[in-house]
C-alpha positions in Angstrom: 12.1 -45.6 12.3 15.3 -43.7 14.4 14.8 -40.1 16.1 17.4 -39.2 14.2 15.0 -39.2 10.6 12.5 -38.0 12.3 14.2 -35.2 13.6 15.1 -34.0 9.6 11.0 -34.5 8.6 10.1 -32.5 11.3 12.7 -29.5 9.7 12.2 -30.2 6.4 7.7 -29.5 7.4 8.8 -26.6 9.6 11.0 -26.1 6.4 7.9 -25.7 3.9 5.0 -24.0 6.3 7.5 -21.4 7.2 8.3 -20.9 3.0 4.6 -20.7 2.5 3.6 -18.1 5.2 6.8 -16.3 4.0 5.4 -16.2 0.1 1.2 -15.5 0.8 2.7 -12.9 3.7 5.1 -11.2 1.0 2.8 -11.7 -2.8 0.3 -9.2 -3.0 -3.6 -10.5 -4.2 -3.2 -7.8 -7.0 0.3 -8.3 -9.0 -1.4 -8.7 -11.6 -1.4 -4.9 -12.8 -4.3 -5.5 -12.4 -4.9 -1.9 -11.6 -2.0 0.1 -13.3 -4.1 2.4 -15.3 -6.6 3.3 -12.9 -3.1 4.5 -10.5 -1.7 5.8 -13.9 -4.9 7.9 -13.7 -5.2 9.3 -10.6 -1.6 10.2 -11.1 -2.2 12.2 -14.7 -5.3 14.1 -13.2 -3.0 15.3 -10.4 -4.2 12.7 -7.2 -1.4 12.5 -4.5 -1.7 10.3 -1.5 0.3 11.6 1.5 1.1 8.3 4.3 3.7 7.5 6.7 6.2 4.6 6.0 4.8 3.7 9.7 0.9 3.1 9.0 -1.0 0.3 9.2 -4.6 1.9 6.8 -1.2 3.8 4.3 0.1 -0.2 3.8 -3.6 -1.4 4.0 -4.3 0.8 0.8 -1.0 0.5 -0.7 -1.0 -3.5 -0.9 -5.0 -2.5 -2.4 -3.5 -1.4 -5.6 -0.6 -4.5 -5.5 2.4 -4.4 -8.0 0.4 -1.5 -10.1 1.3 0.7 -7.0 4.4 2.2 -8.7 2.1 3.9 -10.7 0.1 5.9 -7.6 1.6 9.1 -6.8 3.2 9.1 -3.1 4.3 11.3 -0.3 6.0 10.2 2.5 5.5 12.9 5.4 7.3 10.6 7.9 11.1 11.2 9.2 13.4 8.4 9.0 13.0 8.2 12.9 8.8 8.0 12.9 9.1 11.0 15.1 8.0 14.0 13.3 6.2 15.4 10.1 8.6 16.2 6.7 8.5 19.9 5.6 6.4 18.9 2.5 3.1 17.5 4.7 3.7 20.8 7.2 3.6 23.2 4.8 0.3 21.1 3.0 -1.2 21.0 6.0 -1.6 17.3 6.3 -3.1 16.5 9.4 -3.6 12.5 9.9 -3.0 9.4 7.3 -3.2 8.4 4.7 -4.6 11.6 3.2 -6.2 11.4 -0.1 -5.7 15.0 -1.7 -7.5 15.7 -5.4 -6.4 19.5 -5.8 -8.3 22.4 -5.5 -8.7 22.1 -1.6 -10.2 18.9 -1.9 -8.9 15.9 0.4 -10.0 12.3 2.1 -8.4 11.2 4.9 -8.0 7.6 6.4 -8.5 4.5 3.9 -10.7 4.9 0.5 -11.9 2.5 -1.5 -11.7 2.2 -5.6 -15.3 3.3 -6.3 -14.7 7.2 -4.7 -11.0 6.9 -5.7 -13.0 6.4 -9.1 -16.0 9.2 -8.1 -13.5 12.1 -6.8 -10.8 11.4 -9.6 -13.3 11.0 -12.2 -10.8 7.5 -13.2 -12.3 5.1 -14.5 -12.1 1.8 -12.5 -11.8 -1.8 -14.8 -12.8 -4.7 -12.9 
């Protein structure tokens, strides 16, 4: 085969690999709404997650919910430039991210398992 054919085949293979990589990293494992009722229950019970857009632990919590995250109550604490905390979080006394607030002064900091969220909130975790 000619060199130009091999180049075209190489480009096609690279494009396929890049497309597969993009798809894998931009689709959620739990994007089927599996946790919709759980996230809705957390919101109904007044449970909130305070976080920052740049926080990797916050991103992990959001990804765990998959598409169901849209039903959870999330409070963004970071300014757009990432250099300061918004007043809503300063006023709430948020010191780290993520912080889960269950009301009544009950808070958990860091990544929290679904089992722990379920126990603290009383929301059933259906799987």
